[in-house]
C-alpha positions, 0 to 999 in steps of 0.5 A: 260257111253256114256253120260260121254264119250260124255261130255269128248269128247266135253270138249276136243274139246272145249279146242282144239278149243280155242287153235287153233282158239284163238290167244295167248294174246300179250305181252302187254296184258299179261304185263298189266294184272299184274296190276290186281294181288292182293297180301297182302301188295303189291300195283302194280303201273305200268306194262309196256313192255320194248322193247328188247335192249333199255336202262332201264329208271332209271337203272343208279347209281351214283359212289359207291365210291370216284374216281369210275366211275358212273354205266352205264344204263342197256341195251341190255336185251330181252323184259320184263315186268317192274313192279313198285310196293311197298311192305308193309309187315307189317300193317301201 
């Protein structure tokens, strides 16, 4: 019983020490870590941190019909991780 208590106490102390002493990963680190995610039928090509408020590259669209204005770029979003991936749900 005493050994179990000591082992649990040590485990909790180590976890607490990691949370206090270790810094949380930066947003860039967390975003780039998405490149290592393995999903069946999915290939992740890039994962880049998009700064808050900036225009999102490639988000503009041509007009949806004759006489309509083009759709403007998306902007004003909070910081996010932009992932470029392709999905191939079926073999081939």
